[in-house]
N, C-alpha and C positions, 0 to 999 in steps of 0.2 A: 722139249716143253710144249705143253697143250694151250692153245688159246681158244676163245669161244668161238663156237661154231662147229657143226657137225663134223666128226672124222677129220679134224684139222690139226696136223702135227707140224710144228716149225722147228726146223733145227737152227739154233743159234749158236754162234762162237763167241766166247767170253774171254777176252784177253786183256789184262790190264795194261800191259805195255803198249798194245795197240791203241787202246782208248786215251791214253796219255799222248800218243803222237797225233792222234786225230784232233784232240783238244787243242794241241799247240797249232796245227795247220788251220783249224777253224778261227783261232784267234788272227793269224796273219792274213787270212783270206778276206777279212774285211777292210783291207787298204782300198783306198781310193784308186781309181784309173782315169782313162780318158775316154772321149768319145767322139765321134764324127756326127755331123749333122746334116740334115738333107736338105735340098736345095730347096724344095717346095715348102712353103710356109705351113701348110696344113699337115705335113708328116715330120717338120723339123721338131715340133713339140713333142711327138711320140716317140721317134727313133732313137733320140739320144738314151733313152731307158734300155736300150738293147744290151749294152755292156755292163752297167751299174747292176742288172739282175744276175748277171754272169758271175760278176765278182762276188755279191752278196750270197748267191744261192750256192757257189761252191762252199761257203762256210756252213749254209743251211743244209746240204747234201751231207757234209762232213758230221754235223751234228746229228743228222737222221741216222747215219752210219754207225756213230756211238750209241745211239738208242737202240738199234738192232743188234749190235755185238752184245749190249747189255740184257737182252731178251725182253725189251719193252715192246718192239714192234717185229712184225714178221711179214711175210708174203706168201700167198697161196700159189704153189708152183703150177697149179692147172692153168692160171690165166697169165703167167709171164713165159718168156721164150726160153729162160734158163741161163741167158748169157749175164753174167754178173761183172760188176767193176768194182773190185775191192769190196766184195760182199754184198754191194747193193745191185739190184736188177738194173740194167741199164735204162728200162722204161721209167724207173723211180728218178734217175737223174734228169731224163727228159722232161719230166713233170717239173721239176724245178727251174726249167729255163721258160718253157711254154706258158705255165700257168701265170707266173709274175709277170712276163712280158704282155700278156694279153690283159691281165689285170691293170697294169700301169696304162695301157692304152685306153681302157675305160676311163681311168682317172683323168687321162690328159682330154679325151673327149668331151668329158662333163667339163673340164676347166675351159675347153675353146668354145663350145656351144652355149654354155649357162656359166659365165664368168662371174656372178655373183656368190657372195658366201654367206649364206644364209644362217650358218651355224656358227659364225665368228663371235656373236655376243654371248653364246653359250660357252664358249671355249673352255673356261674356268670350271664350270660345275660338272661340264662333261668328262675333261680331262683329270681333274683331281678324283672324280667319283671312279674312273677306271683305274687309275693309280692304286687308290684305297682298296676297291674291289679284288684286284688282281693279287696284292698282297696279303689281305685277308684269307683268300681262296689257297693261295700259295702256302699260307702257314696251316692252316686247316687241314690240308690235305699233304704235309710235308713227307708222309712216308709213301706217297705215290709218286714215283720219278716223274712220269709224263706230266701229272697235274701240276706238281710243285714247281718242276722245272720250267714250264711253259707259263704259269702266272707269274712266277717270280722274275723271271726274265723279261716278260712283257711290262709288268709293272716298273721295273728298274729301268728300261729303256724309255718309257713314257715319263718317268721321273727326270730323267736326263734331258730329255727332248722339253719339257714344261720349263726347266730352270734355264736351259743354254740356247734354245732355240726360239725366236719370236714366232708368233703365230701368222706367218705369211701364207702358210698353205696346210698347217695341221686340220683344221677343220675342214678345208676342202677334200683331205684324206678321208675324215670319217665320213663324209657324204658319199664319196666313191664307194668306200667299203660296203656301205648299206646297198649299193647296186651290185657290187661284185659278189656279195654273199648269195645272191640268187643263181649264178652259175657256178658257183663254188659249192653250194650245197648239192647242185644237181651232179657236178663233177665227182666230188668226194662221196656223194651217195652212191655212185657206181662202184667206187672203190671200196665202200665199207659194207656192200651188199643189199643197198636198196633197190636195186633193179637188176641183180644177178642172182643165181641159185645159191652161191656161197660168195663171202667177201673175199676182195682181193687182198686188200690190207689187213693183217691180224694184229689184235691188240691184247696184250697180256691184261687179264681183268683185275689183276692186282696193282696195277701201275696207273690206272685212271680213275675217274670219280664214276663212271658207268651211266653218267646222264648223256643222253643223245639227242640231238635234234635230227627227227626223222632217224636215219641209220648213222648219222655223222656223230661222232663223240664230240661233246661240247669243247674238249681242249683243242681239237683239230680247228674249230672257227677261231680261237684265241690265237693258237699258233699260226695260222693263215693271217691274221691281223699283224701280229709281229713280223712275219716275214715282209708282207707287202709294205707296212710302213717302214720297213729297214730299206727296202728298195727306193721307196719314195724319197726317204732321207738323203741318200746317195744321189739319187737323180737330182735333187734340188740343189744339193750342195754343188754338183758338178756345174749345173747351170749356171749357178752364182759365181763360181770361181773359175770358170773357163769360157 
């Protein structure tokens, strides 16, 4: 299967049974766990996020694996070592640990040094606007696997969060994500060919909208929002209940 980019062919394996197993594992991998806090006050707010990202990102990695098996994503063999863990490059699995941990650290630092919540009064229009926008885009691009899955899952999670979770941190996360977008676009820009001769992560042009922020597919930013918002949700849940 050929993806966009010069002379790039990605071999993907599509197996219905494998995808079903991965789907089940992805669901159970979102169960909450425990965490250890640091003795220093400055780090105690940031370090509890270490295990929740690992728990949540196991599910994200499995979902990513399913997309790879289905021919939505692929990887340029020139830029990876060739060591795969269940069809995914081990570098990709590390991405799902390091990026969320660094992003949640930004979230915690902003909360520690800028404790105000300037977006709190705009929670309703922002959240409802994002929910409606995600569902509309998901339905408009229902035939494109990456687009529809990303938008509908994001809209669904935000709808759940709006109805069942009080805004004790939601708009704080929105603020943090605006900051996180800067390094996110730089890192993802490297992966999508913005600063390299060829992209490292390859996308099937039939499965996403084709709209890019610099070199980054728009869906990547929404997917990153969902991933990090999910990590933040578990972090705050653990903080409250443990």
